[in-house]
C-alpha positions, 0 to 999 in steps of 0.5 A, a space after each residue: 758263920 756256919 755254910 749252909 747245909 747243902 740239899 741231897 738227892 738219892 738215887 735209888 729207882 730202878 731200870 732193870 726192876 727185880 731182874 736186877 741181879 743183886 734184887 734178883 738174889 734177894 727177892 726184891 723189887 730195887 737192889 735199894 730195898 736189898 739188906 747189907 749187914 741187916 740193913 737195907 742199901 738205902 737206909 745205910 745211905 739215909 744214916 750217912 747223910 743224915 748223921 754228915 753235918 753239911 747235909 741238909 734236907 734228903 730227897 730219895 729218888 724212887 718210882 714209888 714212895 711207899 717203896 722207902 716211906 714203907 720201910 720200917 728202918 726209915 721211919 724215924 728218917 722221915 719223922 725228922 721232916 729232913 727226908 722225903 721223896 722224888 718221883 724217879 725218872 726213866 734214869 738217874 740223868 733224867 731224874 738229876 736234871 728233873 730235880 735240878 729244873 724243878 728245885 732251882 733254888 736248892 743248889 748245891 745239890 749232892 747226889 749220890 745212890 742207893 747201893 753206896 751200901 758203904 757211905 759214911 758221915 765222914 765219906 761225905 764230909 770229905 768229898 764236900 770239904 775238898 769240892 772246887 768253888 771254882 766248879 760248876 760240877 764235881 764228881 769224885 774218884 778213887 784212885 785204881 792203885 787206891 783200891 787195889 792194894 786195899 781189896 785186891 780182890 774186887 771187881 772194879 771197873 777202871 777208866 785208864 788214862 795216860 802214863 798209867 793212872 786209872 780211877 773209878 766213880 765214888 757215886 758222889 756228885 756235886 751239881 753246884 750252880 745253874 749251868 750244872 743242868 747243863 752236864 746233866 743233859 749231855 749225861 742223859 744224851 751218854 745214857 741214850 747213846 751208850 750203845 752207839 759209839 758213833 753218838 758217843 763220838 759226836 758229842 765227844 769229837 773224834 779226836 779227844 776220844 782217838 786220843 783217849 782210846 789210846 790212852 794219850 790223854 790225862 785225866 786232867 786233860 780230859 776234864 778240861 777238854 770236856 769242860 770246853 766241850 759242854 761250856 761247863 766248869 767240871 772238877 774232880 775230887 779223889 777220894 783218900 778211902 778205897 771204900 768210896 769206891 765200892 757200890 754193889 753193882 753185883 754178887 761179888 760187891 754185895 759179899 766185899 761190902 758185908 765184909 767190911 761192914 762186918 769189920 767196921 762192926 768188930 772194930 
């Protein structure tokens, strides 16, 4: 028997609105609406999810639903009946928590972002196939060495650990069980306190933070510590494609995504 398709949530809201540098440069209200390779980023993400056999119902989280439903590029997607909208909350984490609380039967929930312009059905399937079935919540990461070897000029933010280990997030998450809501709540607290180091240390504990800052903690140890702290079994999936670790946060990212998409099209 084939596994049940997973529900998907695309985070397309914007806390910065038209002041987002990518949106501002393109004259759009939301970064998600900015074209990449001649197609809005949001539409590219929906294309990938619709083409992924393991994905079922898709919801786009955005402040004004008409911004998504009014896109000509998404008209056919909405006509399938598989794509709908959900009101974006004040932050990505708050939106995820709202969806988890409003649709408790929609687990597992695949979460991605509308600025993941290079997302493909293959990346989605690779992630879902590798998700540990014992975990409550799972995140995808890409190794820094993998990404910089493929795209040496790409400027990404890497989280560094012991023995030179470094990764970047891939904006792909799986919230598998009801307990995963604890991670969304922690994520909300971390978003709120991201400019208050003392509060962040309070959330995680002094010694784990000090060990991390001194780069004496491995990635696996960090995941285990956070799992214990939250009472949630967390998991990681290391993506084998470097493009999984590239989203569009700034003009240089947009240029890189355009280059990669042009290369794909010229095949």
